[in-house]
N, CA, C, O and the ligand as a Tripos MOL2 file, in Angstrom:
@<TRIPOS>MOLECULE
protein
  277   275    70     0     0
PROTEIN
NO_CHARGES

@<TRIPOS>ATOM
      1 N          79.6990   85.9830   90.5240 N.3       1 MET1
      2 CA         79.9170   87.2620   89.8190 C.3       1 MET1
      3 C          79.8570   88.4430   90.7820 C.2       1 MET1
      4 O          80.5890   89.4220   90.6400 O.2       1 MET1
      5 N          78.9560   88.3230   91.7780 N.am      2 LYS2
      6 CA         78.8130   89.4190   92.7380 C.3       2 LYS2
      7 C          80.1130   89.6630   93.4950 C.2       2 LYS2
      8 O          80.5400   90.8010   93.6900 O.2       2 LYS2
      9 N          80.7260   88.5610   93.9150 N.am      3 THR3
     10 CA         81.9780   88.6720   94.6870 C.3       3 THR3
     11 C          83.0390   89.3890   93.8770 C.2       3 THR3
     12 O          83.7670   90.2350   94.3960 O.2       3 THR3
     13 N          83.1220   89.0490   92.6140 N.am      4 ILE4
     14 CA         84.1280   89.6700   91.7430 C.3       4 ILE4
     15 C          83.8760   91.1830   91.6330 C.2       4 ILE4
     16 O          84.8070   91.9890   91.6720 O.2       4 ILE4
     17 N          82.6090   91.5390   91.4950 N.am      5 ALA5
     18 CA         82.2670   92.9600   91.3830 C.3       5 ALA5
     19 C          82.6470   93.7130   92.6480 C.2       5 ALA5
     20 O          83.1630   94.8290   92.5870 O.2       5 ALA5
     21 N          82.3870   93.0970   93.7910 N.am      6 ILE6
     22 CA         82.7100   93.7560   95.0610 C.3       6 ILE6
     23 C          84.2240   93.9020   95.2050 C.2       6 ILE6
     24 O          84.7200   94.9600   95.5920 O.2       6 ILE6
     25 N          84.9410   92.8440   94.8940 N.am      7 LEU7
     26 CA         86.3990   92.8940   94.9790 C.3       7 LEU7
     27 C          86.9560   93.9670   94.0570 C.2       7 LEU7
     28 O          87.8970   94.6750   94.4150 O.2       7 LEU7
     29 N          86.3790   94.0830   92.8800 N.am      8 TYR8
     30 CA         86.8320   95.0900   91.9190 C.3       8 TYR8
     31 C          86.6220   96.4890   92.4980 C.2       8 TYR8
     32 O          87.4890   97.3550   92.3810 O.2       8 TYR8
     33 N          85.4580   96.7000   93.1250 N.am      9 CYS9
     34 CA         85.1640   97.9960   93.7400 C.3       9 CYS9
     35 C          86.1770   98.3190   94.8250 C.2       9 CYS9
     36 O          86.6790   99.4410   94.8980 O.2       9 CYS9
     37 N          86.4730   97.3510   95.6560 N.am     10 ILE10
     38 CA         87.3960   97.5880   96.7640 C.3      10 ILE10
     39 C          88.7940   97.9400   96.2290 C.2      10 ILE10
     40 O          89.4350   98.8680   96.7220 O.2      10 ILE10
     41 N          89.2550   97.2020   95.2270 N.am     11 SER11
     42 CA         90.5930   97.4800   94.7160 C.3      11 SER11
     43 C          90.6230   98.8400   94.0230 C.2      11 SER11
     44 O          91.6330   99.5410   94.0650 O.2      11 SER11
     45 N          89.5270   99.2030   93.3970 N.am     12 LEU12
     46 CA         89.4450  100.5020   92.7280 C.3      12 LEU12
     47 C          89.5100  101.6220   93.7760 C.2      12 LEU12
     48 O          90.2180  102.6120   93.5890 O.2      12 LEU12
     49 N          88.7750  101.4610   94.8640 N.am     13 LEU13
     50 CA         88.7660  102.4630   95.9240 C.3      13 LEU13
     51 C          90.1340  102.5860   96.5730 C.2      13 LEU13
     52 O          90.6160  103.6950   96.8050 O.2      13 LEU13
     53 N          90.7550  101.4650   96.8660 N.am     14 SER14
     54 CA         92.0340  101.5210   97.5660 C.3      14 SER14
     55 C          93.1070  102.1100   96.6720 C.2      14 SER14
     56 O          93.9700  102.8410   97.1560 O.2      14 SER14
     57 N          93.0780  101.8120   95.3730 N.am     15 SER15
     58 CA         94.0930  102.3820   94.5020 C.3      15 SER15
     59 C          93.8970  103.8770   94.3540 C.2      15 SER15
     60 O          94.8720  104.6140   94.2070 O.2      15 SER15
     61 N          92.6510  104.3420   94.3890 N.am     16 THR16
     62 CA         92.3810  105.7770   94.3460 C.3      16 THR16
     63 C          92.9350  106.4400   95.5960 C.2      16 THR16
     64 O          93.5070  107.5290   95.5470 O.2      16 THR16
     65 N          92.7510  105.7570   96.7140 N.am     17 PHE17
     66 CA         93.2200  106.2940   97.9900 C.3      17 PHE17
     67 C          94.7490  106.3530   98.0080 C.2      17 PHE17
     68 O          95.3310  107.3210   98.4980 O.2      17 PHE17
     69 N          95.3870  105.3250   97.4780 N.am     18 MET18
     70 CA         96.8410  105.2450   97.5180 C.3      18 MET18
     71 C          97.4900  106.3220   96.6570 C.2      18 MET18
     72 O          98.5730  106.8110   96.9790 O.2      18 MET18
     73 N          96.8360  106.6890   95.5750 N.am     19 THR19
     74 CA         97.4610  107.6370   94.6450 C.3      19 THR19
     75 C          96.5920  108.8850   94.4910 C.2      19 THR19
     76 O          96.1510  109.2090   93.3880 O.2      19 THR19
     77 N          96.3560  109.5680   95.5840 N.am     20 THR20
     78 CA         95.6090  110.8160   95.5170 C.3      20 THR20
     79 C          96.3970  111.8230   94.6880 C.2      20 THR20
     80 O          97.5590  112.1080   94.9760 O.2      20 THR20
     81 N          95.7560  112.3520   93.6650 N.am     21 GLN21
     82 CA         96.4230  113.2920   92.7960 C.3      21 GLN21
     83 C          96.0580  114.7280   93.1880 C.2      21 GLN21
     84 O          94.8990  115.0220   93.4820 O.2      21 GLN21
     85 N          97.0270  115.5900   93.1880 N.am     22 VAL22
     86 CA         96.7900  116.9980   93.4830 C.3      22 VAL22
     87 C          97.4140  117.8260   92.3650 C.2      22 VAL22
     88 O          98.1860  117.3130   91.5540 O.2      22 VAL22
     89 N          97.0750  119.0910   92.3320 N.am     23 TYR23
     90 CA         97.5420  119.9760   91.2700 C.3      23 TYR23
     91 C          98.4280  121.0510   91.8730 C.2      23 TYR23
     92 O          98.1100  121.6380   92.9060 O.2      23 TYR23
     93 N          99.5430  121.2940   91.2060 N.am     24 ILE24
     94 CA        100.4500  122.3390   91.6770 C.3      24 ILE24
     95 C         100.7970  123.2500   90.5100 C.2      24 ILE24
     96 O         100.6200  122.8910   89.3460 O.2      24 ILE24
     97 N         101.2950  124.4340   90.8420 N.am     25 CYS25
     98 CA        101.6720  125.4040   89.8230 C.3      25 CYS25
     99 C         103.1590  125.2640   89.5410 C.2      25 CYS25
    100 O         103.9870  125.5100   90.4180 O.2      25 CYS25
    101 N         103.5040  124.8640   88.3030 N.am     26 GLY26
    102 CA        104.9060  124.6580   87.9430 C.3      26 GLY26
    103 C         105.3710  123.2870   88.4150 C.2      26 GLY26
    104 O         104.6360  122.5830   89.1060 O.2      26 GLY26
    105 N         106.5920  122.9070   88.0410 N.am     27 PRO27
    106 CA        107.0610  121.5430   88.3390 C.3      27 PRO27
    107 C         107.1430  121.2200   89.8220 C.2      27 PRO27
    108 O         107.0060  120.0570   90.2000 O.2      27 PRO27
    109 N         107.3600  122.2050   90.6610 N.am     28 LYS28
    110 CA        107.4510  121.9350   92.1020 C.3      28 LYS28
    111 C         106.4240  122.7210   92.9090 C.2      28 LYS28
    112 O         106.4550  122.7160   94.1400 O.2      28 LYS28
    113 N         105.5120  123.3980   92.2070 N.am     29 GLY29
    114 CA        104.4830  124.1460   92.9280 C.3      29 GLY29
    115 C         105.0680  125.4170   93.5030 C.2      29 GLY29
    116 O         106.2840  125.5230   93.6560 O.2      29 GLY29
    117 N         104.2310  126.3770   93.8210 N.am     30 ALA30
    118 CA        104.6870  127.5900   94.4510 C.3      30 ALA30
    119 C         104.9120  127.3040   95.9360 C.2      30 ALA30
    120 O         106.0480  127.1810   96.3920 O.2      30 ALA30
    121 N         103.8430  127.2050   96.6590 N.am     31 LYS31
    122 CA        103.9300  126.8220   98.0750 C.3      31 LYS31
    123 C         102.7410  125.9600   98.4420 C.2      31 LYS31
    124 O         102.6820  125.3910   99.5320 O.2      31 LYS31
    125 N         101.8030  125.8700   97.5290 N.am     32 LYS32
    126 CA        100.5360  125.2040   97.8380 C.3      32 LYS32
    127 C         100.2270  124.1180   96.8170 C.2      32 LYS32
    128 O         100.7130  124.1480   95.6860 O.2      32 LYS32
    129 N          99.4260  123.1780   97.2290 N.am     33 TYR33
    130 CA         98.8670  122.2230   96.2780 C.3      33 TYR33
    131 C          97.3540  122.3290   96.3000 C.2      33 TYR33
    132 O          96.7690  122.8090   97.2710 O.2      33 TYR33
    133 N          96.7330  121.8840   95.2400 N.am     34 HIS34
    134 CA         95.3010  122.0630   95.0580 C.3      34 HIS34
    135 C          94.6350  120.7270   94.7790 C.2      34 HIS34
    136 O          95.2190  119.8360   94.1610 O.2      34 HIS34
    137 N          93.4040  120.6100   95.2470 N.am     35 LEU35
    138 CA         92.6810  119.3450   95.0580 C.3      35 LEU35
    139 C          91.9900  119.2910   93.7050 C.2      35 LEU35
    140 O          91.7280  118.2070   93.1850 O.2      35 LEU35
    141 N          91.6950  120.4450   93.1350 N.am     36 THR36
    142 CA         91.0510  120.4740   91.8230 C.3      36 THR36
    143 C          91.8320  121.3950   90.8970 C.2      36 THR36
    144 O          92.4250  122.3830   91.3320 O.2      36 THR36
    145 N          91.8210  121.0520   89.6090 N.am     37 ALA37
    146 CA         92.5390  121.8590   88.6220 C.3      37 ALA37
    147 C          91.8490  123.1970   88.4080 C.2      37 ALA37
    148 O          92.4570  124.1360   87.8960 O.2      37 ALA37
    149 N          90.5790  123.2880   88.7990 N.am     38 SER38
    150 CA         89.8280  124.5140   88.5630 C.3      38 SER38
    151 C          89.8030  125.4180   89.7990 C.2      38 SER38
    152 O          88.9850  126.3330   89.8950 O.2      38 SER38
    153 N          90.6910  125.1520   90.7210 N.am     39 CYS39
    154 CA         90.7360  125.9370   91.9610 C.3      39 CYS39
    155 C          91.0560  127.4040   91.6690 C.2      39 CYS39
    156 O          91.7930  127.7210   90.7350 O.2      39 CYS39
    157 N          90.4840  128.2870   92.4890 N.am     40 ARG40
    158 CA         90.7450  129.7230   92.3450 C.3      40 ARG40
    159 C          92.2210  130.0540   92.5430 C.2      40 ARG40
    160 O          92.7590  130.9580   91.9020 O.2      40 ARG40
    161 N          92.8650  129.3130   93.4360 N.am     41 GLY41
    162 CA         94.2860  129.5240   93.7210 C.3      41 GLY41
    163 C          95.1580  129.2540   92.5070 C.2      41 GLY41
    164 O          96.2400  129.8260   92.3760 O.2      41 GLY41
    165 N          94.6910  128.3810   91.6170 N.am     42 LEU42
    166 CA         95.4680  128.0380   90.4280 C.3      42 LEU42
    167 C          95.2190  128.9960   89.2780 C.2      42 LEU42
    168 O          96.0060  129.0400   88.3330 O.2      42 LEU42
    169 N          94.1450  129.7590   89.3400 N.am     43 SER43
    170 CA         93.8250  130.6570   88.2260 C.3      43 SER43
    171 C          94.8660  131.7580   88.0960 C.2      43 SER43
    172 O          95.0100  132.3480   87.0250 O.2      43 SER43
    173 N          95.5960  132.0440   89.1760 N.am     44 SER44
    174 CA         96.6360  133.0690   89.1100 C.3      44 SER44
    175 C          97.9910  132.4740   88.7590 C.2      44 SER44
    176 O          98.9910  133.1880   88.6880 O.2      44 SER44
    177 N          98.0180  131.1710   88.5410 N.am     45 CYS45
    178 CA         99.2730  130.4890   88.2150 C.3      45 CYS45
    179 C          99.6780  130.8060   86.7790 C.2      45 CYS45
    180 O          98.8970  130.6080   85.8480 O.2      45 CYS45
    181 N         100.9040  131.2980   86.6060 N.am     46 LYS46
    182 CA        101.3690  131.6460   85.2590 C.3      46 LYS46
    183 C         102.1620  130.5170   84.6320 C.2      46 LYS46
    184 O         102.4220  130.5180   83.4280 O.2      46 LYS46
    185 N         102.5460  129.5500   85.4590 N.am     47 ASP47
    186 CA        103.2250  128.3600   84.9750 C.3      47 ASP47
    187 C         102.1920  127.3510   84.5210 C.2      47 ASP47
    188 O         100.9880  127.5980   84.5860 O.2      47 ASP47
    189 N         102.6830  126.2060   84.0590 N.am     48 ALA48
    190 CA        101.7800  125.1140   83.7260 C.3      48 ALA48
    191 C         101.2840  124.4600   85.0140 C.2      48 ALA48
    192 O         102.0120  124.3860   86.0040 O.2      48 ALA48
    193 N         100.0470  123.9900   84.9890 N.am     49 THR49
    194 CA         99.5280  123.2520   86.1230 C.3      49 THR49
    195 C          99.9880  121.8000   86.0080 C.2      49 THR49
    196 O          99.7650  121.1430   84.9910 O.2      49 THR49
    197 N         100.6170  121.3250   87.0400 N.am     50 VAL50
    198 CA        101.1830  119.9700   87.0220 C.3      50 VAL50
    199 C         100.4320  119.0970   88.0150 C.2      50 VAL50
    200 O         100.1180  119.5150   89.1290 O.2      50 VAL50
    201 N         100.1530  117.8790   87.5820 N.am     51 LYS51
    202 CA         99.4620  116.9150   88.4390 C.3      51 LYS51
    203 C         100.4970  116.0040   89.0820 C.2      51 LYS51
    204 O         101.2830  115.3540   88.3930 O.2      51 LYS51
    205 N         100.4890  115.9650   90.3880 N.am     52 VAL52
    206 CA        101.4240  115.0910   91.1110 C.3      52 VAL52
    207 C         100.6440  114.3260   92.1830 C.2      52 VAL52
    208 O          99.4850  114.6340   92.4580 O.2      52 VAL52
    209 N         101.2800  113.3460   92.7720 N.am     53 SER53
    210 CA        100.6180  112.6360   93.8620 C.3      53 SER53
    211 C         100.7290  113.4670   95.1390 C.2      53 SER53
    212 O         101.6280  114.2940   95.2910 O.2      53 SER53
    213 N          99.7970  113.2240   96.0430 N.am     54 LEU54
    214 CA         99.7620  113.9770   97.2920 C.3      54 LEU54
    215 C         101.0690  113.8120   98.0600 C.2      54 LEU54
    216 O         101.5690  114.7750   98.6420 O.2      54 LEU54
    217 N         101.6290  112.5960   98.0660 N.am     55 SER55
    218 CA        102.8680  112.3750   98.8190 C.3      55 SER55
    219 C         104.0190  113.1610   98.2050 C.2      55 SER55
    220 O         104.8930  113.6460   98.9230 O.2      55 SER55
    221 N         104.0220  113.2910   96.8580 N.am     56 GLN56
    222 CA        105.0440  114.0950   96.1990 C.3      56 GLN56
    223 C         104.9410  115.5530   96.6210 C.2      56 GLN56
    224 O         105.9430  116.1970   96.9330 O.2      56 GLN56
    225 N         103.7090  116.0650   96.6270 N.am     57 ALA57
    226 CA        103.4790  117.4590   97.0200 C.3      57 ALA57
    227 C         103.9660  117.7050   98.4390 C.2      57 ALA57
    228 O         104.5470  118.7480   98.7390 O.2      57 ALA57
    229 N         103.7210  116.7250   99.3130 N.am     58 GLU58
    230 CA        104.1630  116.8670  100.6950 C.3      58 GLU58
    231 C         105.6860  116.8000  100.7860 C.2      58 GLU58
    232 O         106.2970  117.4540  101.6310 O.2      58 GLU58
    233 N         106.2900  116.0010   99.9080 N.am     59 ASN59
    234 CA        107.7530  115.9390   99.8720 C.3      59 ASN59
    235 C         108.3480  117.2790   99.4630 C.2      59 ASN59
    236 O         109.4420  117.6310   99.9040 O.2      59 ASN59
    237 N         107.6390  118.0280   98.6260 N.am     60 PHE60
    238 CA        108.0990  119.3470   98.1960 C.3      60 PHE60
    239 C         107.9200  120.3810   99.3120 C.2      60 PHE60
    240 O         108.3900  121.5130   99.1900 O.2      60 PHE60
    241 N         107.2520  120.0010  100.3790 N.am     61 GLY61
    242 CA        106.9980  120.9060  101.4790 C.3      61 GLY61
    243 C         105.8070  121.8200  101.2390 C.2      61 GLY61
    244 O         105.6990  122.8810  101.8540 O.2      61 GLY61
    245 N         104.9060  121.4070  100.3390 N.am     62 LEU62
    246 CA        103.7530  122.2240  100.0230 C.3      62 LEU62
    247 C         102.6220  121.9930  101.0230 C.2      62 LEU62
    248 O         102.5200  120.9180  101.6160 O.2      62 LEU62
    249 N         101.7880  122.9910  101.2050 N.am     63 SER63
    250 CA        100.6240  122.8390  102.0640 C.3      63 SER63
    251 C          99.3620  123.0680  101.2410 C.2      63 SER63
    252 O          99.4050  123.6230  100.1420 O.2      63 SER63
    253 N          98.2540  122.6330  101.7930 N.am     64 LEU64
    254 CA         96.9800  122.7400  101.0620 C.3      64 LEU64
    255 C          96.6020  124.2060  100.8870 C.2      64 LEU64
    256 O          96.6930  125.0160  101.8090 O.2      64 LEU64
    257 N          96.1710  124.5140   99.6580 N.am     65 CYS65
    258 CA         95.7600  125.8610   99.2870 C.3      65 CYS65
    259 C          94.6290  126.3820  100.1770 C.2      65 CYS65
    260 O          93.7610  125.6190  100.6010 O.2      65 CYS65
    261 N          94.6460  127.6640  100.4490 N.am     66 GLY66
    262 CA         93.6630  128.2650  101.3350 C.3      66 GLY66
    263 C          92.2580  128.3180  100.7790 C.2      66 GLY66
    264 O          91.3040  128.5200  101.5300 O.2      66 GLY66
    265 N          92.1100  128.1380   99.4580 N.am     67 TRP67
    266 CA         90.7910  128.1970   98.8590 C.3      67 TRP67
    267 C          90.0250  126.8790   99.0000 C.2      67 TRP67
    268 O          88.8100  126.8280   98.8120 O.2      67 TRP67
    269 N          90.7590  125.8200   99.3340 N.am     68 GLU68
    270 CA         90.1010  124.5100   99.4410 C.3      68 GLU68
    271 C          89.3470  124.4180  100.7490 C.2      68 GLU68
    272 O          89.5510  125.2160  101.6650 O.2      68 GLU68
    273 N          88.4700  123.4260  100.8190 N.am     69 ASP69
    274 CA         87.6990  123.1960  102.0570 C.3      69 ASP69
    275 C          88.6110  122.6200  103.1410 C.2      69 ASP69
    276 O          88.1550  122.3580  104.2550 O.2      69 ASP69
    277 ZN         93.6210  125.5630   95.6020 Zn       70 ZN70
@<TRIPOS>BOND
     1     1     2 1
     2     2     3 1
     3     3     4 2
     4     3     5 am
     5     5     6 1
     6     6     7 1
     7     7     8 2
     8     7     9 am
     9     9    10 1
    10    10    11 1
    11    11    12 2
    12    11    13 am
    13    13    14 1
    14    14    15 1
    15    15    16 2
    16    15    17 am
    17    17    18 1
    18    18    19 1
    19    19    20 2
    20    19    21 am
    21    21    22 1
    22    22    23 1
    23    23    24 2
    24    23    25 am
    25    25    26 1
    26    26    27 1
    27    27    28 2
    28    27    29 am
    29    29    30 1
    30    30    31 1
    31    31    32 2
    32    31    33 am
    33    33    34 1
    34    34    35 1
    35    35    36 2
    36    35    37 am
    37    37    38 1
    38    38    39 1
    39    39    40 2
    40    39    41 am
    41    41    42 1
    42    42    43 1
    43    43    44 2
    44    43    45 am
    45    45    46 1
    46    46    47 1
    47    47    48 2
    48    47    49 am
    49    49    50 1
    50    50    51 1
    51    51    52 2
    52    51    53 am
    53    53    54 1
    54    54    55 1
    55    55    56 2
    56    55    57 am
    57    57    58 1
    58    58    59 1
    59    59    60 2
    60    59    61 am
    61    61    62 1
    62    62    63 1
    63    63    64 2
    64    63    65 am
    65    65    66 1
    66    66    67 1
    67    67    68 2
    68    67    69 am
    69    69    70 1
    70    70    71 1
    71    71    72 2
    72    71    73 am
    73    73    74 1
    74    74    75 1
    75    75    76 2
    76    75    77 am
    77    77    78 1
    78    78    79 1
    79    79    80 2
    80    79    81 am
    81    81    82 1
    82    82    83 1
    83    83    84 2
    84    83    85 am
    85    85    86 1
    86    86    87 1
    87    87    88 2
    88    87    89 am
    89    89    90 1
    90    90    91 1
    91    91    92 2
    92    91    93 am
    93    93    94 1
    94    94    95 1
    95    95    96 2
    96    95    97 am
    97    97    98 1
    98    98    99 1
    99    99   100 2
   100    99   101 am
   101   101   102 1
   102   102   103 1
   103   103   104 2
   104   103   105 am
   105   105   106 1
   106   106   107 1
   107   107   108 2
   108   107   109 am
   109   109   110 1
   110   110   111 1
   111   111   112 2
   112   111   113 am
   113   113   114 1
   114   114   115 1
   115   115   116 2
   116   115   117 am
   117   117   118 1
   118   118   119 1
   119   119   120 2
   120   119   121 am
   121   121   122 1
   122   122   123 1
   123   123   124 2
   124   123   125 am
   125   125   126 1
   126   126   127 1
   127   127   128 2
   128   127   129 am
   129   129   130 1
   130   130   131 1
   131   131   132 2
   132   131   133 am
   133   133   134 1
   134   134   135 1
   135   135   136 2
   136   135   137 am
   137   137   138 1
   138   138   139 1
   139   139   140 2
   140   139   141 am
   141   141   142 1
   142   142   143 1
   143   143   144 2
   144   143   145 am
   145   145   146 1
   146   146   147 1
   147   147   148 2
   148   147   149 am
   149   149   150 1
   150   150   151 1
   151   151   152 2
   152   151   153 am
   153   153   154 1
   154   154   155 1
   155   155   156 2
   156   155   157 am
   157   157   158 1
   158   158   159 1
   159   159   160 2
   160   159   161 am
   161   161   162 1
   162   162   163 1
   163   163   164 2
   164   163   165 am
   165   165   166 1
   166   166   167 1
   167   167   168 2
   168   167   169 am
   169   169   170 1
   170   170   171 1
   171   171   172 2
   172   171   173 am
   173   173   174 1
   174   174   175 1
   175   175   176 2
   176   175   177 am
   177   177   178 1
   178   178   179 1
   179   179   180 2
   180   179   181 am
   181   181   182 1
   182   182   183 1
   183   183   184 2
   184   183   185 am
   185   185   186 1
   186   186   187 1
   187   187   188 2
   188   187   189 am
   189   189   190 1
   190   190   191 1
   191   191   192 2
   192   191   193 am
   193   193   194 1
   194   194   195 1
   195   195   196 2
   196   195   197 am
   197   197   198 1
   198   198   199 1
   199   199   200 2
   200   199   201 am
   201   201   202 1
   202   202   203 1
   203   203   204 2
   204   203   205 am
   205   205   206 1
   206   206   207 1
   207   207   208 2
   208   207   209 am
   209   209   210 1
   210   210   211 1
   211   211   212 2
   212   211   213 am
   213   213   214 1
   214   214   215 1
   215   215   216 2
   216   215   217 am
   217   217   218 1
   218   218   219 1
   219   219   220 2
   220   219   221 am
   221   221   222 1
   222   222   223 1
   223   223   224 2
   224   223   225 am
   225   225   226 1
   226   226   227 1
   227   227   228 2
   228   227   229 am
   229   229   230 1
   230   230   231 1
   231   231   232 2
   232   231   233 am
   233   233   234 1
   234   234   235 1
   235   235   236 2
   236   235   237 am
   237   237   238 1
   238   238   239 1
   239   239   240 2
   240   239   241 am
   241   241   242 1
   242   242   243 1
   243   243   244 2
   244   243   245 am
   245   245   246 1
   246   246   247 1
   247   247   248 2
   248   247   249 am
   249   249   250 1
   250   250   251 1
   251   251   252 2
   252   251   253 am
   253   253   254 1
   254   254   255 1
   255   255   256 2
   256   255   257 am
   257   257   258 1
   258   258   259 1
   259   259   260 2
   260   259   261 am
   261   261   262 1
   262   262   263 1
   263   263   264 2
   264   263   265 am
   265   265   266 1
   266   266   267 1
   267   267   268 2
   268   267   269 am
   269   269   270 1
   270   270   271 1
   271   271   272 2
   272   271   273 am
   273   273   274 1
   274   274   275 1
   275   275   276 2
@<TRIPOS>SUBSTRUCTURE
     1 MET1         2 RESIDUE 1 A MET
     2 LYS2         6 RESIDUE 1 A LYS
     3 THR3        10 RESIDUE 1 A THR
     4 ILE4        14 RESIDUE 1 A ILE
     5 ALA5        18 RESIDUE 1 A ALA
     6 ILE6        22 RESIDUE 1 A ILE
     7 LEU7        26 RESIDUE 1 A LEU
     8 TYR8        30 RESIDUE 1 A TYR
     9 CYS9        34 RESIDUE 1 A CYS
    10 ILE10       38 RESIDUE 1 A ILE
    11 SER11       42 RESIDUE 1 A SER
    12 LEU12       46 RESIDUE 1 A LEU
    13 LEU13       50 RESIDUE 1 A LEU
    14 SER14       54 RESIDUE 1 A SER
    15 SER15       58 RESIDUE 1 A SER
    16 THR16       62 RESIDUE 1 A THR
    17 PHE17       66 RESIDUE 1 A PHE
    18 MET18       70 RESIDUE 1 A MET
    19 THR19       74 RESIDUE 1 A THR
    20 THR20       78 RESIDUE 1 A THR
    21 GLN21       82 RESIDUE 1 A GLN
    22 VAL22       86 RESIDUE 1 A VAL
    23 TYR23       90 RESIDUE 1 A TYR
    24 ILE24       94 RESIDUE 1 A ILE
    25 CYS25       98 RESIDUE 1 A CYS
    26 GLY26      102 RESIDUE 1 A GLY
    27 PRO27      106 RESIDUE 1 A PRO
    28 LYS28      110 RESIDUE 1 A LYS
    29 GLY29      114 RESIDUE 1 A GLY
    30 ALA30      118 RESIDUE 1 A ALA
    31 LYS31      122 RESIDUE 1 A LYS
    32 LYS32      126 RESIDUE 1 A LYS
    33 TYR33      130 RESIDUE 1 A TYR
    34 HIS34      134 RESIDUE 1 A HIS
    35 LEU35      138 RESIDUE 1 A LEU
    36 THR36      142 RESIDUE 1 A THR
    37 ALA37      146 RESIDUE 1 A ALA
    38 SER38      150 RESIDUE 1 A SER
    39 CYS39      154 RESIDUE 1 A CYS
    40 ARG40      158 RESIDUE 1 A ARG
    41 GLY41      162 RESIDUE 1 A GLY
    42 LEU42      166 RESIDUE 1 A LEU
    43 SER43      170 RESIDUE 1 A SER
    44 SER44      174 RESIDUE 1 A SER
    45 CYS45      178 RESIDUE 1 A CYS
    46 LYS46      182 RESIDUE 1 A LYS
    47 ASP47      186 RESIDUE 1 A ASP
    48 ALA48      190 RESIDUE 1 A ALA
    49 THR49      194 RESIDUE 1 A THR
    50 VAL50      198 RESIDUE 1 A VAL
    51 LYS51      202 RESIDUE 1 A LYS
    52 VAL52      206 RESIDUE 1 A VAL
    53 SER53      210 RESIDUE 1 A SER
    54 LEU54      214 RESIDUE 1 A LEU
    55 SER55      218 RESIDUE 1 A SER
    56 GLN56      222 RESIDUE 1 A GLN
    57 ALA57      226 RESIDUE 1 A ALA
    58 GLU58      230 RESIDUE 1 A GLU
    59 ASN59      234 RESIDUE 1 A ASN
    60 PHE60      238 RESIDUE 1 A PHE
    61 GLY61      242 RESIDUE 1 A GLY
    62 LEU62      246 RESIDUE 1 A LEU
    63 SER63      250 RESIDUE 1 A SER
    64 LEU64      254 RESIDUE 1 A LEU
    65 CYS65      258 RESIDUE 1 A CYS
    66 GLY66      262 RESIDUE 1 A GLY
    67 TRP67      266 RESIDUE 1 A TRP
    68 GLU68      270 RESIDUE 1 A GLU
    69 ASP69      274 RESIDUE 1 A ASP
    70 ZN70       277 GROUP 0 **** ****
């Protein structure tokens, strides 16, 4: 049972890593992406906040918001 639990943890971690989700303003973001939906940079967003994968955000040419660490 222990082995199964460990394997489950590993697959859970790797799938989280593979599909890092970020938040952008509007369907393609303004110019930045955000790591949290409650980011200060998103509070000025007048569009809907959209959740996309990190690789998608990078495909849009977005960079990490200046408010993030
Ligand atoms: Zn941000």
